[in-house]
C-alpha positions as CSV (number, residue, x, y, z in Angstrom):
1,M,-32.0,87.3,-5.0
2,T,-33.2,84.2,-3.2
3,T,-36.7,83.0,-3.9
4,A,-39.0,81.1,-1.5
5,S,-38.5,77.9,-3.5
6,Q,-34.6,77.8,-3.1
7,P,-34.2,76.9,0.6
8,P,-36.1,73.5,0.2
9,A,-33.8,72.7,-2.7
10,S,-30.7,73.6,-0.8
11,Q,-31.9,71.5,2.2
12,G,-32.7,68.6,0.0
13,S,-29.3,68.6,-1.5
14,R,-27.7,68.7,1.9
15,R,-30.0,65.8,3.0
16,F,-28.9,63.9,-0.1
17,R,-25.2,64.3,0.5
18,R,-25.1,63.2,4.2
19,P,-26.0,59.5,3.6
20,K,-23.4,59.5,0.9
21,G,-20.7,60.5,3.3
22,G,-21.9,57.9,5.9
23,L,-21.9,55.1,3.3
24,G,-18.3,56.1,2.3
25,R,-17.2,55.9,5.9
26,R,-18.9,52.5,6.4
27,L,-17.2,51.2,3.2
28,A,-13.9,52.6,4.4
29,I,-14.3,50.9,7.8
30,G,-15.3,47.7,6.1
31,G,-12.3,47.8,3.8
32,I,-10.0,48.4,6.8
33,V,-11.6,45.5,8.8
34,G,-11.3,43.2,5.7
35,W,-7.7,44.2,5.2
36,V,-6.8,43.6,8.8
37,A,-8.6,40.2,8.7
38,F,-6.7,39.4,5.5
39,V,-3.4,40.3,7.1
40,A,-4.2,38.5,10.3
41,V,-5.2,35.3,8.4
42,T,-2.1,35.6,6.2
43,I,0.1,36.0,9.3
44,W,-1.7,33.1,11.0
45,R,-1.3,30.9,7.9
46,V,2.4,31.6,7.7
47,G,2.8,31.1,11.5
48,S,1.0,27.7,11.2
49,L,4.1,26.5,9.3
50,D,6.5,27.5,12.0
51,G,9.0,24.7,12.6
52,L,7.6,22.6,9.7
53,P,10.3,22.9,6.9
54,D,9.5,22.4,3.3
55,V,12.0,19.7,2.4
56,G,10.7,19.0,-1.1
57,D,9.8,15.6,-2.4
58,P,12.0,12.8,-1.0
59,F,12.7,11.5,-4.5
60,D,12.3,12.4,-8.2
61,V,8.5,12.5,-8.4
62,A,8.4,13.3,-12.2
63,E,10.6,10.3,-12.9
64,A,8.5,8.1,-10.6
65,R,5.2,9.2,-12.4
66,R,6.6,8.4,-15.8
67,P,4.3,5.8,-17.5
68,V,5.6,2.2,-17.4
69,T,5.7,0.7,-20.9
70,L,4.5,-2.9,-20.8
71,P,2.8,-4.7,-23.7
72,D,-0.4,-6.5,-22.9
73,A,1.1,-9.8,-23.9
74,D,3.7,-9.4,-21.1
75,N,1.4,-8.0,-18.5
76,A,0.1,-10.6,-16.0
77,F,-2.8,-8.3,-15.0
78,V,-4.3,-8.4,-18.5
79,A,-4.7,-12.2,-18.0
80,Y,-5.9,-11.7,-14.4
81,A,-8.5,-9.3,-15.7
82,A,-9.7,-12.0,-18.2
83,A,-9.8,-14.5,-15.4
84,H,-11.9,-12.1,-13.2
85,K,-14.7,-12.1,-15.7
86,L,-15.0,-15.9,-15.3
87,V,-14.6,-16.1,-11.5
88,D,-16.7,-13.1,-10.4
89,P,-19.3,-14.7,-8.1
90,P,-22.8,-14.8,-9.6
91,N,-24.5,-16.2,-6.6
92,A,-24.3,-16.6,-2.8
93,I,-23.1,-20.2,-3.0
94,D,-20.1,-19.2,-5.0
95,E,-19.3,-16.3,-2.7
96,A,-19.3,-18.7,0.3
97,R,-16.9,-21.0,-1.5
98,R,-14.6,-18.1,-2.4
99,G,-14.6,-17.3,1.3
100,L,-13.2,-20.7,2.1
101,F,-10.3,-20.2,-0.3
102,C,-9.6,-16.8,1.2
103,K,-9.6,-18.3,4.7
104,A,-6.6,-20.4,3.7
105,L,-4.6,-17.2,3.3
106,W,-6.2,-14.8,5.8
107,G,-6.9,-17.0,8.8
108,D,-4.8,-16.9,12.0
109,E,-2.5,-19.5,10.5
110,I,-2.0,-20.0,6.7
111,R,-2.8,-23.6,5.9
112,P,-2.8,-24.9,2.3
113,L,-6.0,-26.7,1.3
114,T,-5.4,-30.4,0.4
115,W,-7.5,-32.4,-2.1
116,S,-8.1,-35.2,0.4
117,S,-9.5,-32.9,3.1
118,A,-11.3,-30.3,0.9
119,P,-15.1,-30.2,1.0
120,L,-17.0,-31.4,-2.0
121,G,-18.2,-27.9,-2.7
122,L,-14.7,-26.6,-3.1
123,R,-13.8,-29.4,-5.6
124,E,-16.9,-28.6,-7.6
125,Y,-16.1,-24.9,-7.6
126,L,-12.6,-25.6,-8.8
127,E,-13.9,-27.7,-11.7
128,A,-16.5,-25.0,-12.5
129,K,-13.9,-22.2,-12.6
130,R,-11.1,-24.2,-14.2
131,A,-11.0,-21.9,-17.3
132,A,-10.4,-18.9,-15.0
133,L,-7.7,-20.8,-13.2
134,E,-5.9,-21.6,-16.5
135,L,-6.0,-18.0,-17.5
136,W,-4.5,-17.0,-14.1
137,R,-1.7,-19.6,-14.5
138,E,-0.9,-18.3,-18.0
139,G,-0.8,-14.8,-16.7
140,S,1.6,-15.8,-13.9
141,R,4.0,-17.1,-16.5
142,R,4.4,-13.6,-17.9
143,R,7.5,-11.5,-17.3
144,D,6.0,-8.5,-15.6
145,A,2.8,-7.0,-14.2
146,L,1.2,-3.5,-14.1
147,Y,-2.1,-2.8,-12.4
148,H,-2.2,1.0,-12.2
149,Q,0.1,3.5,-13.9
150,P,2.2,5.4,-11.3
151,G,0.8,8.7,-12.4
152,R,-2.8,7.6,-11.9
153,L,-2.5,6.2,-8.4
154,S,-4.8,7.6,-5.8
155,V,-5.8,6.7,-2.2
156,G,-8.1,3.7,-2.2
157,P,-7.9,2.6,-5.9
158,G,-9.9,-0.5,-6.9
159,M,-8.0,-3.8,-6.0
160,Y,-10.5,-6.4,-7.1
161,L,-7.9,-8.2,-9.3
162,I,-5.6,-8.5,-6.3
163,Q,-8.5,-10.0,-4.3
164,D,-9.2,-12.4,-7.1
165,A,-5.5,-13.5,-7.1
166,N,-6.0,-14.7,-3.5
167,I,-8.9,-16.9,-4.5
168,L,-7.1,-18.3,-7.6
169,A,-3.9,-19.0,-5.6
170,G,-6.0,-21.0,-3.1
171,M,-7.5,-22.9,-6.0
172,A,-4.0,-23.5,-7.4
173,A,-2.9,-25.0,-4.1
174,L,-5.9,-27.4,-4.2
175,E,-5.2,-28.4,-7.8
176,G,-1.5,-29.0,-7.0
177,S,-2.5,-31.2,-4.1
178,R,-4.8,-33.2,-6.4
179,L,-1.9,-33.8,-8.8
180,E,0.4,-34.7,-6.0
181,D,-2.0,-37.3,-4.8
182,A,-2.2,-38.7,-8.3
183,G,1.6,-38.9,-8.5
184,A,1.9,-36.1,-11.2
185,L,4.6,-34.3,-9.3
186,D,5.9,-32.2,-12.2
187,E,2.4,-31.0,-13.1
188,A,1.9,-30.1,-9.4
189,W,5.1,-28.1,-9.5
190,D,3.8,-26.0,-12.3
191,W,0.9,-24.9,-10.2
192,Y,3.0,-24.1,-7.1
193,L,5.4,-22.1,-9.3
194,A,2.4,-20.2,-10.7
195,M,1.5,-19.3,-7.1
196,L,5.0,-18.2,-6.3
197,R,5.3,-16.1,-9.4
198,C,1.9,-14.5,-8.8
199,S,3.0,-13.5,-5.3
200,R,5.8,-11.6,-6.9
201,L,4.0,-10.2,-9.9
202,I,1.1,-8.6,-8.1
203,G,3.6,-6.4,-6.2
204,R,5.4,-5.3,-9.3
205,H,5.0,-1.5,-9.8
206,G,2.6,-1.7,-6.9
207,T,1.7,-0.1,-3.6
208,L,2.2,-1.5,-0.1
209,M,-1.3,-2.9,-0.2
210,Q,-0.4,-4.9,-3.3
211,R,2.8,-6.1,-1.6
212,H,0.7,-7.1,1.4
213,Y,-1.4,-9.4,-0.7
214,G,1.6,-10.8,-2.4
215,A,3.3,-11.6,0.9
216,R,0.2,-13.7,1.9
217,I,0.2,-15.6,-1.4
218,H,4.0,-16.2,-1.0
219,S,3.4,-17.7,2.4
220,L,0.9,-20.1,1.0
221,A,3.1,-21.0,-2.0
222,A,6.1,-21.6,0.3
223,R,4.2,-24.1,2.4
224,C,3.0,-26.0,-0.7
225,I,6.5,-26.0,-2.2
226,L,8.2,-27.4,0.9
227,R,5.6,-30.1,1.3
228,W,6.1,-31.0,-2.4
229,A,9.9,-30.9,-2.1
230,A,9.9,-33.4,0.8
231,D,8.3,-36.1,-1.3
232,P,10.7,-39.0,-1.6
233,R,9.5,-39.7,-5.2
234,L,11.3,-36.6,-6.4
235,G,14.8,-36.8,-7.8
236,P,17.7,-34.3,-7.6
237,G,17.1,-33.1,-11.1
238,Q,13.5,-32.2,-10.4
239,L,14.5,-30.4,-7.2
240,R,17.3,-28.5,-9.0
241,R,14.8,-27.3,-11.6
242,A,12.4,-26.2,-8.8
243,L,15.3,-24.4,-7.0
244,H,16.2,-22.6,-10.3
245,D,12.6,-21.6,-10.9
246,T,12.2,-20.4,-7.3
247,R,15.2,-18.2,-7.6
248,D,14.1,-16.7,-10.9
249,A,10.7,-16.0,-9.4
250,D,12.3,-14.4,-6.3
251,A,14.3,-12.1,-8.5
252,L,11.0,-10.4,-9.5
253,T,10.6,-9.0,-6.0
254,P,11.1,-5.2,-6.1
255,P,12.6,-3.3,-3.2
256,V,10.1,-2.2,-0.5
257,S,11.1,1.4,-1.2
258,E,9.4,1.2,-4.6
259,A,6.0,0.5,-2.9
260,V,6.6,3.2,-0.4
261,K,7.3,5.7,-3.2
262,L,4.1,4.7,-4.9
263,D,2.1,5.2,-1.7
264,Y,3.7,8.6,-1.4
265,L,2.5,9.5,-4.9
266,S,-1.1,8.5,-4.0
267,C,-0.9,10.5,-0.8
268,L,0.6,13.5,-2.6
269,K,-2.2,13.4,-5.2
270,A,-4.8,13.5,-2.4
271,V,-3.1,16.6,-1.0
272,E,-2.7,18.4,-4.3
273,D,-6.2,17.7,-5.5
274,L,-8.9,18.2,-2.9
275,T,-11.7,17.8,-5.5
276,N,-12.5,14.3,-4.4
277,F,-10.9,14.3,-0.9
278,E,-14.3,14.2,1.0
279,S,-15.6,11.4,-1.2
280,T,-12.3,9.5,-0.7
281,M,-12.7,9.7,3.0
282,R,-16.2,8.5,2.8
283,D,-15.1,5.5,0.7
284,C,-12.6,4.7,3.5
285,G,-15.3,4.9,6.1
286,R,-14.3,8.3,7.5
287,I,-16.2,11.6,7.8
288,L,-14.2,14.8,7.9
289,P,-16.1,17.2,10.3
290,L,-17.2,20.4,8.7
291,L,-15.9,22.4,11.6
292,G,-12.6,20.5,11.8
293,G,-11.3,18.3,14.5
294,R,-11.9,14.5,14.8
295,Q,-15.5,14.3,16.0
296,T,-18.6,15.1,13.9
297,G,-21.2,17.4,15.3
298,V,-24.7,18.8,14.7
299,L,-23.7,20.6,11.5
300,D,-22.5,17.3,10.0
301,R,-25.8,15.6,10.8
302,L,-27.7,18.5,9.2
303,V,-25.5,18.9,6.1
304,R,-25.2,15.4,4.6
305,W,-25.2,16.2,0.9
306,P,-21.8,15.8,-0.9
307,V,-22.7,18.5,-3.4
308,V,-22.8,20.9,-0.4
309,R,-20.1,19.4,1.9
310,D,-17.4,19.1,-0.7
311,P,-17.0,22.8,-1.6
312,I,-17.3,23.8,2.1
313,Q,-14.5,21.4,3.0
314,R,-12.2,22.6,0.2
315,G,-12.7,26.2,1.2
316,R,-12.1,25.5,4.9
317,L,-9.0,23.4,4.3
318,H,-7.6,26.1,2.0
319,V,-8.2,29.0,4.4
320,S,-6.8,27.0,7.4
321,N,-3.7,26.2,5.3
322,D,-4.1,22.6,6.2
323,R,-3.1,21.5,2.7
324,E,0.3,23.1,2.9
325,R,0.9,21.8,6.4
326,S,-0.2,18.3,5.2
327,R,2.1,18.5,2.2
328,R,5.1,19.3,4.4
329,A,4.2,16.7,7.0
330,I,3.7,13.9,4.4
331,R,7.0,14.8,2.8
332,L,8.8,14.5,6.1
333,L,7.1,11.3,7.0
334,F,7.9,9.5,3.8
335,A,11.5,10.8,3.8
336,N,11.8,9.3,7.3
337,W,10.6,5.9,6.0
338,L,12.6,5.9,2.8
339,A,15.8,6.4,4.6
340,Q,15.3,3.0,6.4
341,V,13.1,0.6,4.6
342,D,15.7,-1.0,2.3
343,R,18.4,-1.3,4.9
344,P,19.1,-4.6,6.6
345,T,17.1,-5.0,9.8
346,G,20.1,-4.7,12.1
347,R,21.2,-1.4,10.5
348,R,18.0,0.5,10.7
349,A,17.4,3.4,13.1
350,R,15.3,2.8,16.1
351,L,11.5,3.5,15.9
352,A,10.9,6.5,18.1
353,I,7.2,6.8,17.6
354,R,4.5,4.2,16.9
355,K,1.3,6.4,17.1
356,P,-0.3,7.9,15.1
357,T,2.1,6.1,12.8
358,W,5.7,4.9,12.7
359,I,8.5,7.5,12.8
360,Y,12.2,6.6,13.1
361,T,14.8,8.5,15.1
362,D,17.1,10.9,13.2
363,D,19.8,8.8,11.5
364,P,22.6,10.7,9.8
365,S,24.3,7.5,8.8
366,A,21.4,6.4,6.5
367,P,22.3,6.4,2.7
368,A,19.7,9.1,2.2
369,P,19.2,10.7,5.7
370,S,15.8,12.2,6.4
371,P,15.6,15.9,7.3
372,A,16.3,16.7,11.0
373,V,12.8,17.1,12.5
374,R,12.1,15.8,16.0
375,P,9.9,12.7,15.8
376,E,7.7,14.0,18.6
377,F,7.1,17.2,16.7
378,L,6.2,15.4,13.5
379,A,3.8,13.1,15.3
380,R,2.0,16.1,16.9
381,T,1.8,17.7,13.5
382,L,0.2,14.6,11.9
383,E,-2.3,14.4,14.8
384,R,-3.3,18.1,14.4
385,T,-3.3,18.3,10.6
386,E,-6.5,17.0,9.0
387,I,-5.4,15.8,5.6
388,A,-2.1,14.4,6.7
389,G,-3.8,13.0,9.8
390,F,-6.2,11.1,7.6
391,L,-3.5,9.8,5.2
392,S,-1.1,8.8,8.0
393,G,-4.1,6.9,9.5
394,L,-3.9,4.6,6.6
395,Y,-0.7,3.3,8.2
396,P,-1.8,2.7,11.8
397,G,1.1,2.3,14.1
398,S,-0.4,-0.1,16.5
399,G,1.8,-2.9,15.3
400,D,5.1,-3.2,13.4
401,P,5.6,-1.4,10.1
402,P,5.2,-3.9,7.2
403,W,9.0,-4.0,6.8
404,E,9.8,-4.4,10.5
405,G,9.5,-7.2,13.1
406,Q,6.4,-9.2,12.5
407,G,5.2,-7.1,9.6
408,D,4.1,-9.0,6.5
409,L,7.0,-7.7,4.3
410,A,9.6,-8.4,7.0
411,R,8.4,-12.0,7.4
412,E,8.3,-12.4,3.7
413,R,11.9,-11.2,3.4
414,R,13.0,-13.8,5.9
415,R,10.8,-16.5,4.3
416,R,12.2,-15.9,0.9
417,S,15.7,-16.8,2.2
418,V,14.5,-19.8,4.1
419,L,12.6,-21.2,1.2
420,I,15.7,-21.1,-1.0
421,V,17.9,-22.7,1.7
422,R,15.4,-25.5,2.4
423,L,15.0,-26.3,-1.2
424,A,18.8,-26.4,-1.6
425,A,19.0,-28.7,1.4
426,E,16.6,-31.1,-0.3
427,V,18.8,-31.1,-3.4
428,Y,21.9,-31.7,-1.2
429,R,20.2,-34.6,0.7
430,R,19.2,-36.4,-2.6
431,E,22.7,-36.0,-4.0
432,H,24.7,-36.8,-0.9
433,G,22.4,-39.2,0.9
434,A,22.3,-37.1,4.1
435,A,21.1,-33.7,5.2
436,P,23.7,-30.8,5.3
437,A,25.1,-30.1,8.7
438,T,24.9,-26.4,8.3
439,A,23.8,-23.9,5.7
440,G,27.5,-23.4,4.8
441,A,27.6,-27.0,3.3
442,L,25.3,-25.7,0.5
443,R,27.7,-23.1,-0.7
444,G,29.7,-24.3,-3.7
445,T,27.7,-27.5,-3.9
446,V,24.1,-26.3,-4.5
447,L,24.2,-22.5,-4.1
448,E,26.8,-20.1,-5.2
449,E,26.0,-17.8,-2.3
450,L,23.8,-18.0,0.7
451,P,20.7,-15.8,0.6
452,E,20.3,-12.7,2.8
453,G,20.2,-13.4,6.5
454,I,21.6,-16.9,6.4
455,A,25.1,-17.4,7.8
456,A,27.3,-20.4,7.0
457,A,27.3,-21.6,10.5
458,D,23.5,-21.5,10.7
459,P,21.6,-24.8,10.9
460,I,19.0,-25.5,8.1
461,P,15.8,-23.7,9.3
462,A,13.1,-26.1,10.5
463,G,10.2,-23.8,9.7
464,L,9.6,-20.8,7.5
465,K,10.4,-18.1,10.0
């Protein structure tokens, strides 16, 4: 028998169950929508890699990251670090004087400073920093140099010791000139040799940036050495010693591919670890828009705090699959370079693309041919991929690659050969009373073999190019 109180209870229970059914349907619909979105994003992420093969690393990365064992007593950078403590500018006057030494290496034309023409302020600065200069020279006599361990390289690591090396090399040029004027030619040679060895050492186990600085110092050293070698007060014995020392220093020059590989490691680290990517870009003067693309917008002006921006960027780059696209693009780009950089100039493939960076045509004849990807496709990928686009932007293709044409390392490669030949020609002239007619006259008399790029029928180069 039903009582009067039962219907309200029954109605209440029905009212209680209806929302529960509605909530379940909404949860089910939400789950389906989420699943569809997940599948769509996954399909899009996979599709974003279409045509972009994963070729793997272009060399043995584990081997390349292995720590370099070098005792401090043999490491030039240990001495350079000690010199840095004595040469670091404490005031504006010293900073201005340092700038004049830098100008000798970084002006439109490299011109060694001479004692007779140097302003009094530079002479005073040299005397005030002589202890640092002596430390630098002692370091340049060491057998090797290591600035950063390969496994710790990152985009934009500190390079203050490399910058100091420029200052100290300029000071050494001035000191050598002072000794030349005083007739102390052997003592002057010791300073010029220190410059030459420093130019080789700072690129040892180093990146393309380190090699770039080394090439500048080499250019300054070569000009000082050839001026010194032309002095009629020098005898053939002194010049033969200088030639021997020059060839020993030149042998310290590593292949360009070693620097390219280390640059690859630093780029790969930036792709693998996005924790500091936003801050790295800021350090390089770049801002990565929060909504993607190349131009910042209103959101970037509103959200300026790194503690907020960094996790947003990491999440966005992960969801968009930019990291994997960048990894593949960087692998393809460096494989393209490594197949060519150590080859003689005339045997390299043609540069097909110069912007956003340099890309060679496919070259099956290369010792280690790069994977077959059309240069135009790789260039578009680099332009549309944010991480790889930023990293490739560190190598702007507006001019020649460092190892091609008028690039610093290409000019250095030619200059190294010219320096040896011209020194050998000075030896020949002292010993035979006349200049050699061609470079071939040096073979068997002063040199066992002619250096790279110099043919027997070539005249002795008049300049350093």
